[in-house]
A tleap script that builds the chain and sets N, CA, C and O, in Angstrom:
source leaprc.protein.ff14SB
mol = sequence {
  NMET VAL ASP ASN ASN MET PRO ALA ASP ALA
  ASP ALA VAL SER ARG GLY VAL THR LEU PHE
  VAL GLY ARG MET THR GLY ASP PRO LYS LEU
  ALA TRP ALA PHE GLU GLY PHE ASP GLN ALA
  GLY LEU GLN ARG HIE ALA PHE ALA PHE VAL
  VAL ALA ALA LEU GLY GLY PRO ASP LEU TYR
  LEU GLY ARG GLY MET ARG GLU VAL HIE ALA
  SER LEU LYS LEU ARG ASN GLU HIE PHE ASP
  THR ALA VAL ASP HIE LEU LEU GLU SER LEU
  ARG GLU VAL GLY ILE SER ASP GLY VAL THR
  SER ASP LEU ALA ALA ARG LEU GLU PRO LEU
  ARG ARG GLN ILE VAL THR CALA
}
set mol.1.N position { 97.285 68.430 -22.987 }
set mol.1.CA position { 96.234 69.960 -23.126 }
set mol.1.C position { 96.424 69.469 -24.787 }
set mol.1.O position { 97.449 69.293 -25.445 }
set mol.2.N position { 94.677 69.303 -25.221 }
set mol.2.CA position { 94.384 69.350 -26.685 }
set mol.2.C position { 94.374 70.398 -27.338 }
set mol.2.O position { 93.713 71.312 -26.843 }
set mol.3.N position { 94.956 70.619 -28.429 }
set mol.3.CA position { 94.927 71.795 -29.135 }
set mol.3.C position { 92.871 72.421 -29.287 }
set mol.3.O position { 92.060 71.504 -29.418 }
set mol.4.N position { 92.336 73.833 -29.250 }
set mol.4.CA position { 91.104 73.291 -29.141 }
set mol.4.C position { 90.979 73.703 -30.637 }
set mol.4.O position { 89.849 73.974 -31.045 }
set mol.5.N position { 91.881 73.765 -31.368 }
set mol.5.CA position { 91.459 73.339 -33.207 }
set mol.5.C position { 91.167 72.542 -33.794 }
set mol.5.O position { 90.816 72.523 -34.974 }
set mol.6.N position { 91.294 71.498 -32.835 }
set mol.6.CA position { 91.083 69.892 -33.022 }
set mol.6.C position { 89.457 69.313 -33.464 }
set mol.6.O position { 88.570 69.615 -32.666 }
set mol.7.N position { 89.186 68.765 -34.298 }
set mol.7.CA position { 87.604 68.820 -34.179 }
set mol.7.C position { 86.687 67.296 -33.660 }
set mol.7.O position { 85.738 66.641 -34.090 }
set mol.8.N position { 87.777 67.237 -32.315 }
set mol.8.CA position { 87.039 66.499 -31.530 }
set mol.8.C position { 87.702 66.567 -29.865 }
set mol.8.O position { 88.766 66.908 -29.347 }
set mol.9.N position { 86.405 66.034 -29.423 }
set mol.9.CA position { 87.017 66.816 -27.492 }
set mol.9.C position { 87.917 65.342 -27.096 }
set mol.9.O position { 87.509 64.275 -27.554 }
set mol.10.N position { 88.845 65.373 -26.438 }
set mol.10.CA position { 89.953 64.945 -26.309 }
set mol.10.C position { 89.569 63.495 -24.971 }
set mol.10.O position { 90.182 62.446 -24.772 }
set mol.11.N position { 88.039 64.194 -24.137 }
set mol.11.CA position { 87.907 63.193 -23.376 }
set mol.11.C position { 87.145 61.931 -24.138 }
set mol.11.O position { 87.273 60.722 -23.946 }
set mol.12.N position { 86.255 62.697 -25.130 }
set mol.12.CA position { 85.611 61.645 -26.261 }
set mol.12.C position { 86.913 60.513 -26.806 }
set mol.12.O position { 86.870 59.288 -26.698 }
set mol.13.N position { 88.063 61.353 -27.417 }
set mol.13.CA position { 88.701 60.059 -27.530 }
set mol.13.C position { 89.469 59.331 -26.728 }
set mol.13.O position { 89.664 58.130 -26.918 }
set mol.14.N position { 89.749 59.705 -26.188 }
set mol.14.CA position { 90.537 59.133 -24.817 }
set mol.14.C position { 89.620 57.733 -24.425 }
set mol.14.O position { 90.083 56.654 -24.054 }
set mol.15.N position { 88.083 58.110 -24.638 }
set mol.15.CA position { 87.479 56.746 -24.398 }
set mol.15.C position { 87.205 55.757 -25.584 }
set mol.15.O position { 86.969 54.549 -25.588 }
set mol.16.N position { 87.308 56.606 -26.508 }
set mol.16.CA position { 87.327 55.865 -27.944 }
set mol.16.C position { 88.583 55.143 -28.437 }
set mol.16.O position { 88.789 54.333 -29.341 }
set mol.17.N position { 89.128 55.567 -27.774 }
set mol.17.CA position { 91.090 54.637 -27.754 }
set mol.17.C position { 90.717 53.676 -26.838 }
set mol.17.O position { 90.819 52.532 -27.281 }
set mol.18.N position { 90.269 53.779 -25.568 }
set mol.18.CA position { 89.860 52.738 -24.706 }
set mol.18.C position { 88.903 51.503 -25.361 }
set mol.18.O position { 88.730 50.338 -25.005 }
set mol.19.N position { 88.503 52.095 -26.194 }
set mol.19.CA position { 87.449 51.012 -26.930 }
set mol.19.C position { 88.113 50.445 -28.058 }
set mol.19.O position { 88.033 49.239 -28.291 }
set mol.20.N position { 88.675 51.126 -28.677 }
set mol.20.CA position { 89.807 50.804 -29.491 }
set mol.20.C position { 90.826 49.830 -28.954 }
set mol.20.O position { 90.714 48.689 -29.402 }
set mol.21.N position { 91.488 49.975 -28.363 }
set mol.21.CA position { 92.805 48.705 -27.868 }
set mol.21.C position { 92.109 47.712 -27.223 }
set mol.21.O position { 92.739 46.690 -26.952 }
set mol.22.N position { 90.650 47.800 -26.835 }
set mol.22.CA position { 90.284 46.289 -26.327 }
set mol.22.C position { 89.184 46.278 -27.166 }
set mol.22.O position { 88.139 46.209 -26.519 }
set mol.23.N position { 88.998 46.329 -28.587 }
set mol.23.CA position { 88.878 45.589 -29.516 }
set mol.23.C position { 89.964 45.252 -30.298 }
set mol.23.O position { 89.644 44.237 -30.916 }
set mol.24.N position { 91.069 45.583 -30.582 }
set mol.24.CA position { 92.274 45.371 -31.039 }
set mol.24.C position { 92.775 44.045 -30.447 }
set mol.24.O position { 93.014 43.146 -31.252 }
set mol.25.N position { 92.935 43.847 -29.328 }
set mol.25.CA position { 93.432 42.975 -28.508 }
set mol.25.C position { 92.287 41.850 -28.279 }
set mol.25.O position { 92.573 40.761 -27.782 }
set mol.26.N position { 91.288 42.108 -28.581 }
set mol.26.CA position { 90.051 40.928 -28.772 }
set mol.26.C position { 90.087 40.178 -29.776 }
set mol.26.O position { 89.817 38.977 -29.750 }
set mol.27.N position { 90.452 40.868 -30.833 }
set mol.27.CA position { 90.086 40.131 -32.336 }
set mol.27.C position { 91.032 39.253 -32.755 }
set mol.27.O position { 92.074 39.424 -33.389 }
set mol.28.N position { 90.427 38.129 -32.233 }
set mol.28.CA position { 91.163 36.980 -32.910 }
set mol.28.C position { 92.427 37.080 -33.787 }
set mol.28.O position { 93.560 36.652 -33.567 }
set mol.29.N position { 91.810 37.930 -35.102 }
set mol.29.CA position { 92.022 38.284 -36.223 }
set mol.29.C position { 93.496 39.299 -36.001 }
set mol.29.O position { 94.140 39.563 -37.017 }
set mol.30.N position { 93.961 39.819 -34.692 }
set mol.30.CA position { 94.732 40.728 -34.434 }
set mol.30.C position { 95.742 40.802 -33.070 }
set mol.30.O position { 96.806 41.304 -32.708 }
set mol.31.N position { 94.678 39.968 -32.591 }
set mol.31.CA position { 95.007 39.850 -31.006 }
set mol.31.C position { 96.965 39.461 -30.888 }
set mol.31.O position { 97.801 39.797 -30.049 }
set mol.32.N position { 97.030 38.918 -31.716 }
set mol.32.CA position { 98.787 37.640 -31.814 }
set mol.32.C position { 99.586 38.996 -31.752 }
set mol.32.O position { 100.734 39.043 -31.311 }
set mol.33.N position { 98.746 40.354 -32.334 }
set mol.33.CA position { 100.128 41.197 -32.270 }
set mol.33.C position { 100.346 41.996 -31.304 }
set mol.33.O position { 101.274 42.785 -31.481 }
set mol.34.N position { 99.699 42.059 -30.178 }
set mol.34.CA position { 99.755 42.514 -28.976 }
set mol.34.C position { 100.302 42.047 -28.233 }
set mol.34.O position { 100.814 42.787 -27.393 }
set mol.35.N position { 100.464 40.890 -28.139 }
set mol.35.CA position { 100.729 39.878 -26.866 }
set mol.35.C position { 102.363 40.249 -26.148 }
set mol.35.O position { 103.487 40.371 -26.633 }
set mol.36.N position { 101.783 40.346 -24.727 }
set mol.36.CA position { 102.910 40.673 -24.134 }
set mol.36.C position { 103.297 42.418 -24.045 }
set mol.36.O position { 104.209 42.939 -23.403 }
set mol.37.N position { 102.241 43.096 -24.944 }
set mol.37.CA position { 102.494 44.414 -24.947 }
set mol.37.C position { 101.493 45.164 -23.616 }
set mol.37.O position { 100.275 45.000 -23.554 }
set mol.38.N position { 102.150 45.847 -22.788 }
set mol.38.CA position { 101.800 46.454 -21.266 }
set mol.38.C position { 100.293 47.696 -22.049 }
set mol.38.O position { 100.540 48.728 -22.674 }
set mol.39.N position { 99.106 47.248 -21.798 }
set mol.39.CA position { 97.821 47.808 -22.272 }
set mol.39.C position { 97.929 49.238 -21.994 }
set mol.39.O position { 97.676 50.034 -22.899 }
set mol.40.N position { 98.314 49.686 -20.718 }
set mol.40.CA position { 98.223 51.262 -20.615 }
set mol.40.C position { 99.639 51.882 -21.169 }
set mol.40.O position { 99.893 53.055 -20.892 }
set mol.41.N position { 100.616 51.068 -21.991 }
set mol.41.CA position { 101.188 51.646 -22.780 }
set mol.41.C position { 100.783 51.590 -24.181 }
set mol.41.O position { 101.621 52.187 -24.856 }
set mol.42.N position { 100.075 51.233 -24.710 }
set mol.42.CA position { 99.619 50.873 -25.709 }
set mol.42.C position { 98.306 51.829 -25.732 }
set mol.42.O position { 98.154 52.525 -26.737 }
set mol.43.N position { 97.034 51.931 -24.342 }
set mol.43.CA position { 96.096 53.034 -25.010 }
set mol.43.C position { 97.421 54.793 -25.037 }
set mol.43.O position { 97.238 55.757 -25.781 }
set mol.44.N position { 98.264 54.698 -24.301 }
set mol.44.CA position { 98.591 56.081 -24.342 }
set mol.44.C position { 99.444 56.407 -25.726 }
set mol.44.O position { 99.435 57.523 -26.243 }
set mol.45.N position { 100.241 55.187 -26.295 }
set mol.45.CA position { 100.624 55.410 -27.514 }
set mol.45.C position { 99.453 55.807 -28.520 }
set mol.45.O position { 99.439 56.722 -29.344 }
set mol.46.N position { 98.326 54.718 -28.177 }
set mol.46.CA position { 97.190 54.793 -29.535 }
set mol.46.C position { 97.173 56.330 -29.727 }
set mol.46.O position { 97.530 57.021 -30.681 }
set mol.47.N position { 96.488 56.744 -28.158 }
set mol.47.CA position { 95.681 58.171 -28.061 }
set mol.47.C position { 96.831 59.154 -28.657 }
set mol.47.O position { 96.576 59.933 -29.576 }
set mol.48.N position { 97.947 59.070 -28.141 }
set mol.48.CA position { 98.806 60.181 -28.796 }
set mol.48.C position { 99.460 60.465 -29.951 }
set mol.48.O position { 100.015 61.492 -30.342 }
set mol.49.N position { 99.235 58.888 -30.664 }
set mol.49.CA position { 98.979 59.032 -32.459 }
set mol.49.C position { 96.827 59.968 -32.796 }
set mol.49.O position { 96.481 61.064 -33.236 }
set mol.50.N position { 96.311 59.171 -32.460 }
set mol.50.CA position { 94.942 59.841 -32.853 }
set mol.50.C position { 94.795 61.230 -32.258 }
set mol.50.O position { 94.291 62.116 -32.948 }
set mol.51.N position { 95.215 61.483 -30.982 }
set mol.51.CA position { 95.535 63.165 -30.836 }
set mol.51.C position { 95.781 63.719 -32.044 }
set mol.51.O position { 95.083 64.522 -32.663 }
set mol.52.N position { 97.255 63.038 -32.464 }
set mol.52.CA position { 97.841 64.056 -33.527 }
set mol.52.C position { 97.257 64.183 -35.324 }
set mol.52.O position { 97.394 65.053 -36.183 }
set mol.53.N position { 96.434 62.557 -35.285 }
set mol.53.CA position { 96.375 62.875 -36.348 }
set mol.53.C position { 94.641 63.426 -36.677 }
set mol.53.O position { 94.100 63.312 -37.777 }
set mol.54.N position { 94.139 63.886 -35.726 }
set mol.54.CA position { 93.298 64.377 -35.649 }
set mol.54.C position { 92.990 66.049 -35.452 }
set mol.54.O position { 92.010 66.733 -35.157 }
set mol.55.N position { 94.820 66.353 -35.890 }
set mol.55.CA position { 95.004 67.761 -35.733 }
set mol.55.C position { 95.322 68.331 -34.711 }
set mol.55.O position { 95.452 69.555 -34.694 }
set mol.56.N position { 95.549 67.443 -33.455 }
set mol.56.CA position { 95.887 67.992 -32.283 }
set mol.56.C position { 97.365 67.803 -31.980 }
set mol.56.O position { 97.958 67.021 -32.723 }
set mol.57.N position { 98.392 68.679 -30.536 }
set mol.57.CA position { 99.368 68.288 -30.350 }
set mol.57.C position { 100.140 67.279 -30.804 }
set mol.57.O position { 99.378 66.312 -30.790 }
set mol.58.N position { 101.283 66.887 -31.231 }
set mol.58.CA position { 101.770 65.995 -31.528 }
set mol.58.C position { 102.718 65.255 -30.455 }
set mol.58.O position { 103.947 65.208 -30.407 }
set mol.59.N position { 101.557 64.585 -29.450 }
set mol.59.CA position { 102.231 64.419 -28.184 }
set mol.59.C position { 103.183 62.928 -28.158 }
set mol.59.O position { 103.969 62.706 -27.237 }
set mol.60.N position { 102.943 61.816 -29.490 }
set mol.60.CA position { 103.814 60.789 -29.438 }
set mol.60.C position { 105.823 60.905 -29.666 }
set mol.60.O position { 106.569 61.566 -30.388 }
set mol.61.N position { 105.946 60.202 -28.947 }
set mol.61.CA position { 107.406 60.171 -28.608 }
set mol.61.C position { 108.394 59.003 -29.091 }
set mol.61.O position { 109.613 59.027 -29.259 }
set mol.62.N position { 107.508 58.030 -29.248 }
set mol.62.CA position { 108.075 56.971 -29.574 }
set mol.62.C position { 108.669 56.692 -31.116 }
set mol.62.O position { 108.584 57.537 -32.007 }
set mol.63.N position { 109.245 55.455 -31.280 }
set mol.63.CA position { 109.453 55.202 -32.493 }
set mol.63.C position { 108.346 55.340 -33.756 }
set mol.63.O position { 107.133 55.242 -33.571 }
set mol.64.N position { 108.931 55.573 -35.005 }
set mol.64.CA position { 108.141 55.591 -36.078 }
set mol.64.C position { 107.502 54.198 -36.133 }
set mol.64.O position { 107.787 53.175 -35.512 }
set mol.65.N position { 106.423 54.481 -37.182 }
set mol.65.CA position { 105.431 53.424 -37.812 }
set mol.65.C position { 105.986 52.408 -38.490 }
set mol.65.O position { 105.686 51.251 -38.194 }
set mol.66.N position { 106.822 52.671 -39.437 }
set mol.66.CA position { 107.346 51.258 -39.719 }
set mol.66.C position { 108.502 50.797 -39.335 }
set mol.66.O position { 108.904 49.728 -39.795 }
set mol.67.N position { 109.187 51.459 -38.496 }
set mol.67.CA position { 110.028 50.716 -37.138 }
set mol.67.C position { 108.810 49.780 -36.363 }
set mol.67.O position { 108.687 48.560 -36.254 }
set mol.68.N position { 108.318 50.450 -36.080 }
set mol.68.CA position { 107.240 49.811 -34.895 }
set mol.68.C position { 106.353 48.304 -35.294 }
set mol.68.O position { 106.337 47.281 -34.610 }
set mol.69.N position { 105.746 48.512 -36.429 }
set mol.69.CA position { 104.948 47.534 -37.142 }
set mol.69.C position { 106.007 46.640 -37.797 }
set mol.69.O position { 105.718 45.571 -37.260 }
set mol.70.N position { 106.949 46.396 -38.530 }
set mol.70.CA position { 108.135 45.940 -39.500 }
set mol.70.C position { 108.247 44.394 -39.245 }
set mol.70.O position { 108.115 43.557 -40.138 }
set mol.71.N position { 108.518 44.094 -37.865 }
set mol.71.CA position { 108.826 42.616 -37.826 }
set mol.71.C position { 107.277 41.672 -37.528 }
set mol.71.O position { 107.242 40.481 -37.218 }
set mol.72.N position { 105.975 42.663 -37.740 }
set mol.72.CA position { 104.874 41.871 -37.787 }
set mol.72.C position { 104.016 41.486 -38.936 }
set mol.72.O position { 102.827 41.169 -38.947 }
set mol.73.N position { 104.938 41.590 -39.965 }
set mol.73.CA position { 104.323 40.990 -41.313 }
set mol.73.C position { 102.774 41.415 -41.331 }
set mol.73.O position { 101.927 40.605 -41.707 }
set mol.74.N position { 102.522 42.358 -41.028 }
set mol.74.CA position { 100.751 42.879 -41.306 }
set mol.74.C position { 100.806 43.153 -43.237 }
set mol.74.O position { 101.589 43.450 -44.140 }
set mol.75.N position { 99.196 42.755 -42.952 }
set mol.75.CA position { 98.536 42.479 -44.464 }
set mol.75.C position { 97.611 43.756 -44.591 }
set mol.75.O position { 97.199 44.442 -43.656 }
set mol.76.N position { 97.358 43.941 -45.995 }
set mol.76.CA position { 96.730 44.786 -45.913 }
set mol.76.C position { 94.958 44.663 -45.267 }
set mol.76.O position { 94.227 45.649 -45.169 }
set mol.77.N position { 94.649 43.600 -44.983 }
set mol.77.CA position { 93.474 43.072 -44.011 }
set mol.77.C position { 93.489 42.936 -42.816 }
set mol.77.O position { 92.678 42.296 -42.146 }
set mol.78.N position { 94.739 43.735 -42.316 }
set mol.78.CA position { 94.948 44.031 -40.789 }
set mol.78.C position { 94.647 45.246 -40.346 }
set mol.78.O position { 94.181 45.706 -39.304 }
set mol.79.N position { 95.241 45.928 -41.999 }
set mol.79.CA position { 95.127 47.244 -41.592 }
set mol.79.C position { 93.874 47.748 -41.415 }
set mol.79.O position { 93.604 48.535 -40.507 }
set mol.80.N position { 92.984 47.299 -42.325 }
set mol.80.CA position { 91.748 47.834 -42.837 }
set mol.80.C position { 90.960 47.206 -41.582 }
set mol.80.O position { 90.305 48.087 -41.026 }
set mol.81.N position { 90.830 45.978 -40.984 }
set mol.81.CA position { 90.438 45.569 -39.796 }
set mol.81.C position { 90.701 46.915 -38.666 }
set mol.81.O position { 89.761 47.609 -38.279 }
set mol.82.N position { 92.170 47.144 -38.215 }
set mol.82.CA position { 92.444 48.552 -37.060 }
set mol.82.C position { 91.919 49.445 -37.412 }
set mol.82.O position { 91.108 49.820 -36.566 }
set mol.83.N position { 91.942 50.212 -38.515 }
set mol.83.CA position { 91.165 50.970 -38.868 }
set mol.83.C position { 89.706 51.389 -38.631 }
set mol.83.O position { 89.341 52.501 -38.249 }
set mol.84.N position { 89.093 50.561 -38.854 }
set mol.84.CA position { 87.669 50.008 -38.488 }
set mol.84.C position { 87.174 49.890 -37.365 }
set mol.84.O position { 86.078 50.373 -37.078 }
set mol.85.N position { 87.868 49.262 -36.596 }
set mol.85.CA position { 88.244 49.095 -34.876 }
set mol.85.C position { 88.509 50.900 -34.617 }
set mol.85.O position { 87.516 51.582 -34.362 }
set mol.86.N position { 89.460 51.358 -34.678 }
set mol.86.CA position { 89.049 52.734 -34.461 }
set mol.86.C position { 87.839 53.608 -35.202 }
set mol.86.O position { 86.924 54.176 -34.606 }
set mol.87.N position { 88.018 53.585 -36.423 }
set mol.87.CA position { 86.348 54.214 -37.017 }
set mol.87.C position { 85.337 53.853 -35.877 }
set mol.87.O position { 85.305 54.732 -35.016 }
set mol.88.N position { 84.689 53.030 -35.694 }
set mol.88.CA position { 83.790 52.787 -35.208 }
set mol.88.C position { 83.501 52.815 -33.567 }
set mol.88.O position { 82.488 53.022 -32.899 }
set mol.89.N position { 85.145 52.449 -33.186 }
set mol.89.CA position { 85.400 53.104 -30.927 }
set mol.89.C position { 84.434 54.729 -31.177 }
set mol.89.O position { 83.415 55.054 -30.567 }
set mol.90.N position { 85.223 55.598 -32.356 }
set mol.90.CA position { 85.503 56.611 -32.007 }
set mol.90.C position { 84.095 57.141 -32.256 }
set mol.90.O position { 83.463 57.969 -31.600 }
set mol.91.N position { 83.728 56.426 -33.428 }
set mol.91.CA position { 81.842 56.978 -33.806 }
set mol.91.C position { 81.520 57.034 -32.229 }
set mol.91.O position { 81.485 58.074 -31.570 }
set mol.92.N position { 81.248 55.496 -31.648 }
set mol.92.CA position { 80.561 54.959 -30.400 }
set mol.92.C position { 80.571 55.916 -29.308 }
set mol.92.O position { 79.660 56.047 -28.490 }
set mol.93.N position { 81.537 56.505 -29.340 }
set mol.93.CA position { 81.587 58.203 -28.560 }
set mol.93.C position { 80.949 59.068 -28.978 }
set mol.93.O position { 80.588 59.911 -28.156 }
set mol.94.N position { 80.680 59.180 -29.913 }
set mol.94.CA position { 80.220 60.317 -30.325 }
set mol.94.C position { 80.767 61.234 -31.338 }
set mol.94.O position { 80.069 62.185 -31.689 }
set mol.95.N position { 82.612 60.957 -32.145 }
set mol.95.CA position { 82.903 61.471 -32.679 }
set mol.95.C position { 82.136 61.563 -34.168 }
set mol.95.O position { 81.746 60.656 -34.904 }
set mol.96.N position { 82.083 62.819 -34.298 }
set mol.96.CA position { 81.450 62.921 -36.320 }
set mol.96.C position { 81.708 62.009 -37.268 }
set mol.96.O position { 82.870 61.663 -37.483 }
set mol.97.N position { 80.633 61.482 -37.982 }
set mol.97.CA position { 80.851 60.819 -39.266 }
set mol.97.C position { 82.247 61.480 -40.039 }
set mol.97.O position { 83.244 60.935 -40.511 }
set mol.98.N position { 81.793 63.024 -39.926 }
set mol.98.CA position { 82.382 64.037 -40.792 }
set mol.98.C position { 84.176 64.074 -40.111 }
set mol.98.O position { 85.093 64.345 -40.887 }
set mol.99.N position { 84.411 63.819 -38.865 }
set mol.99.CA position { 85.560 63.658 -38.382 }
set mol.99.C position { 86.385 62.179 -38.752 }
set mol.99.O position { 87.472 61.885 -39.249 }
set mol.100.N position { 85.473 61.611 -38.329 }
set mol.100.CA position { 86.238 60.054 -37.970 }
set mol.100.C position { 86.386 59.749 -39.921 }
set mol.100.O position { 87.231 58.999 -40.409 }
set mol.101.N position { 85.473 60.443 -40.636 }
set mol.101.CA position { 85.880 60.226 -42.462 }
set mol.101.C position { 87.426 60.696 -42.756 }
set mol.101.O position { 88.265 60.028 -43.359 }
set mol.102.N position { 87.616 62.068 -42.162 }
set mol.102.CA position { 88.406 63.062 -42.049 }
set mol.102.C position { 89.815 62.065 -41.832 }
set mol.102.O position { 90.755 61.906 -42.611 }
set mol.103.N position { 89.594 61.493 -40.538 }
set mol.103.CA position { 90.430 60.693 -40.134 }
set mol.103.C position { 90.963 59.434 -41.236 }
set mol.103.O position { 92.138 59.374 -41.599 }
set mol.104.N position { 90.231 58.753 -41.556 }
set mol.104.CA position { 90.595 57.706 -42.716 }
set mol.104.C position { 91.266 58.093 -43.901 }
set mol.104.O position { 92.072 57.384 -44.504 }
set mol.105.N position { 90.998 58.964 -44.143 }
set mol.105.CA position { 91.663 59.841 -45.039 }
set mol.105.C position { 92.937 59.993 -44.601 }
set mol.105.O position { 93.795 59.269 -45.107 }
set mol.106.N position { 93.235 60.751 -43.800 }
set mol.106.CA position { 94.757 60.862 -42.996 }
set mol.106.C position { 95.727 59.381 -42.996 }
set mol.106.O position { 96.881 59.213 -43.390 }
set mol.107.N position { 94.623 58.288 -42.309 }
set mol.107.CA position { 95.289 57.214 -42.125 }
set mol.107.C position { 96.391 56.582 -43.386 }
set mol.107.O position { 97.547 56.157 -43.393 }
set mol.108.N position { 95.378 56.781 -44.343 }
set mol.108.CA position { 95.383 55.980 -45.676 }
set mol.108.C position { 96.999 55.560 -46.115 }
set mol.108.O position { 97.502 54.474 -46.406 }
set mol.109.N position { 97.514 56.835 -46.027 }
set mol.109.CA position { 98.656 56.807 -46.333 }
set mol.109.C position { 99.834 56.278 -45.735 }
set mol.109.O position { 100.973 56.155 -46.185 }
set mol.110.N position { 99.154 55.884 -44.227 }
set mol.110.CA position { 100.289 55.334 -43.363 }
set mol.110.C position { 100.518 53.504 -43.620 }
set mol.110.O position { 101.343 52.807 -43.029 }
set mol.111.N position { 99.481 53.026 -44.711 }
set mol.111.CA position { 99.215 51.726 -44.645 }
set mol.111.C position { 100.760 51.415 -45.741 }
set mol.111.O position { 101.157 50.251 -45.696 }
set mol.112.N position { 101.364 52.138 -46.423 }
set mol.112.CA position { 102.295 52.008 -46.861 }
set mol.112.C position { 103.698 51.643 -45.881 }
set mol.112.O position { 104.597 50.834 -46.110 }
set mol.113.N position { 103.538 52.421 -44.897 }
set mol.113.CA position { 104.228 52.029 -43.487 }
set mol.113.C position { 104.296 51.113 -42.310 }
set mol.113.O position { 105.091 51.116 -41.370 }
set mol.114.N position { 103.020 50.124 -42.640 }
set mol.114.CA position { 102.454 49.394 -41.810 }
set mol.114.C position { 102.126 47.954 -42.301 }
set mol.114.O position { 102.088 46.988 -41.540 }
set mol.115.N position { 101.943 47.907 -43.346 }
set mol.115.CA position { 101.488 46.682 -44.380 }
set mol.115.C position { 102.968 45.718 -44.657 }
set mol.115.O position { 103.147 45.794 -45.872 }
set mol.116.N position { 103.611 45.224 -44.304 }
set mol.116.CA position { 104.676 44.675 -45.138 }
set mol.116.C position { 104.558 43.364 -45.503 }
set mol.116.O position { 105.573 42.999 -46.097 }
set mol.117.N position { 103.590 42.358 -45.371 }
set mol.117.CA position { 103.241 41.531 -46.181 }
set mol.117.C position { 102.807 41.288 -47.334 }
set mol.117.O position { 102.601 40.126 -47.684 }
savepdb mol mol.pdb
quit
């Protein structure tokens, strides 16, 4: 159950995350980072992360951002591309520009944990 104070509909977020994961795994600049990952598990983790980032409950029970991404040697362009894919996916399912702008601002501090190259 998603908190009623969350500024986005959980069903829309779920659809947006499905689009997002498809874009990430289909993007030649990023697909290599997802080789061997269970797509359904990736979607569950991404959904939990996005719900929390939008102000809903923290449903994520996995490893921290730094730990998950450390071995990937991601660069700023990887981070930017991933955020762009997420925001575009959420907008495509009807999440407002205001909400996605707020989300982008909340994601920016994670750059220091994810970008390691």
